[in-house]
C-alpha positions, 0 to 999 in steps of 0.5 A: 850721257848717251851719244856724246860724240854725236852731240858734240859733232852737231854742236861743233857745226855751230862754232864761231857763229852768232848763237843764242842759247835759250833754256826752258823749264822750271827749277822747282820741278826736278829734271824740268830745271835742266835748261835753266840750270845749264844757262846759269852754269854757262853765264860768263863762261861762253861767247854765245848769248844766253837767255833763261826763259824759265817756264814762259818762253813766249815772253822772250820771242821778241827779244830773241827776234831783236837779237837776230842770231844765226842759230838758236839753241833751245835746251829743255827737258823733253819726254821723247821716250828714251832712257833718263838723262839721254840727250837728243838734238831735234830739228824743228821738223822733228817735233811732233806729238811724240815729243812731250814738253812740260810747258804750255806753249809747245816748242814747235809753236815757239820756234815757228813764231820766231822763224816767221820773223827772222831767218834762223837755224833752230836746234832743240836739245832735249834732255829726257827727264826721270823725275818732274816732282815739284820740290825735288832736285835734278835726278842723278842721270839728268845732273850728269847730262847737265854737267856733260852738256855744259862742258860741251857748250863751253868747248864749242863757244869759248869765251871771247878774249 
């Protein structure tokens, strides 16, 4: 995974905070499943709360607001024009028409709807997909990034004793 050090430095800033991780995507469409797969891998292994929002993140706006986290970490396959498997952390203000999500509701609208109700810092972890073909598994590059990112999140949010 490219920029490991930069990503871990950003994530370390969230250590010890009330953080909610939301995975977005479809496991039926190859690399689009990265977010939900990371959520599945993290279950029971970290202190942060996890929501697998699948392809309907809008259905989770109210549950997220009710949980009132300090930080919201959204993980999604996003085409930001990088090498497949590349990972980048976006701030909400970074999201523009150059960032292409595979979902009906844009990540920016989803984030804005949450931020209208609660004071939360939002970080979007985008994983550059290589393949979004229906019925295919994760590509090799994205699978490597999923493993690496999962390990980083376990380090940043170790399970409660």
